[in-house]
C-alpha positions in Angstrom: 131.3 110.0 97.1 133.1 107.3 95.9 131.3 103.9 96.1 132.4 102.8 99.3 131.4 105.5 100.8 127.6 105.3 99.2 127.6 101.4 100.0 128.1 102.7 103.6 125.7 105.6 103.4 123.3 102.6 102.8 124.3 99.8 105.1 123.7 103.4 107.5 120.1 103.6 106.2 119.4 100.0 107.3 121.2 100.7 110.8 120.6 104.1 112.0 117.1 106.0 113.4 116.1 108.6 111.4 118.6 111.3 111.7 120.0 108.8 109.4 117.1 109.3 107.1 117.8 113.0 107.4 120.7 113.5 106.1 120.6 111.2 102.9 117.4 110.8 101.6 115.6 114.0 99.3 112.2 115.7 100.9 110.7 114.1 97.5 111.8 110.4 97.8 109.8 107.7 96.9 110.4 104.3 99.3 108.4 101.1 97.5 108.3 98.0 100.3 106.8 94.7 100.4 103.3 95.3 102.5 101.8 96.2 105.0 104.7 99.6 104.4 103.6 99.8 100.6 104.9 103.0 99.2 106.1 105.6 101.5 107.2 109.3 99.7 108.1 112.2 102.4 107.7 112.9 105.7 105.8 109.6 105.9 109.6 107.7 105.3 111.4 109.4 108.2 107.8 108.7 110.6 107.8 105.1 109.9 111.7 104.7 110.2 110.7 106.5 113.7 108.1 103.7 114.0 109.8 100.9 113.7 112.6 98.5 115.1 115.9 99.6 113.2 118.0 96.5 112.0 121.0 95.2 113.7 122.8 93.9 110.5 122.3 93.8 107.2 124.7 91.9 105.1 124.4 92.9 101.3 125.6 90.7 98.7 125.6 90.7 95.0 126.4 94.4 94.9 126.2 96.6 91.4 126.8 100.0 92.1 126.7 102.6 88.0 127.2 105.9 87.7 125.7 107.6 85.3 126.2 110.0 82.3 123.8 112.7 84.3 124.8 113.1 87.9 122.9 110.3 89.5 124.0 106.9 90.9 122.2 103.7 91.1 122.5 100.3 93.4 121.1 97.4 93.6 121.8 95.0 95.6 120.5 91.3 97.7 119.8 92.7 101.7 119.6 89.8 104.5 118.5 92.2 107.7 118.9 91.2 111.6 116.2 92.1 114.0 116.3 90.8 117.4 114.3 88.0 117.9 112.5 87.7 114.7 113.3 86.0 111.5 115.6 87.6 109.1 114.4 89.3 105.8 115.7 89.2 102.3 115.1 91.2 99.8 115.9 92.4 96.5 117.3 96.1 97.3 117.7 99.2 94.6 118.5 103.5 95.7 118.7 106.0 93.2 121.3 108.5 94.4 121.0 112.3 92.9 124.1 115.0 93.4 121.9 118.3 93.7 123.1 121.9 94.7 126.7 120.0 95.9 124.6 117.3 97.4 123.5 113.5 97.2 120.3 112.6 98.3 118.4 108.8 97.4 115.4 109.0 96.1 113.9 106.5 95.7 114.7 103.0 96.8 112.8 99.6 96.1 112.7 96.3 98.0 111.0 93.2 96.6 111.4 90.2 99.4 113.0 86.8 98.9 
């Protein structure tokens, strides 16, 4: 995948529903969010997405993408996400993707509120 395609996948995970997560998130993925969500793994990630309002838009800045020598890609960025009628959510984020059996999978995502 190209760098631009990774960023498009990342945006889709903010904006789209459970179908995007099923398409890109590995079964053994670990996600870390501010409380009350906390640490989510496996199917609890998709369940959480299905129960929450999706973001209407997300602005990504200070974007960094690194390809490792062992078939992984790490994204790091600042996000500002917006929902209807809510305050913006601002966070520093990281996501790690691995290439396995011909497909790319998100295996880690972390958000730190700012």
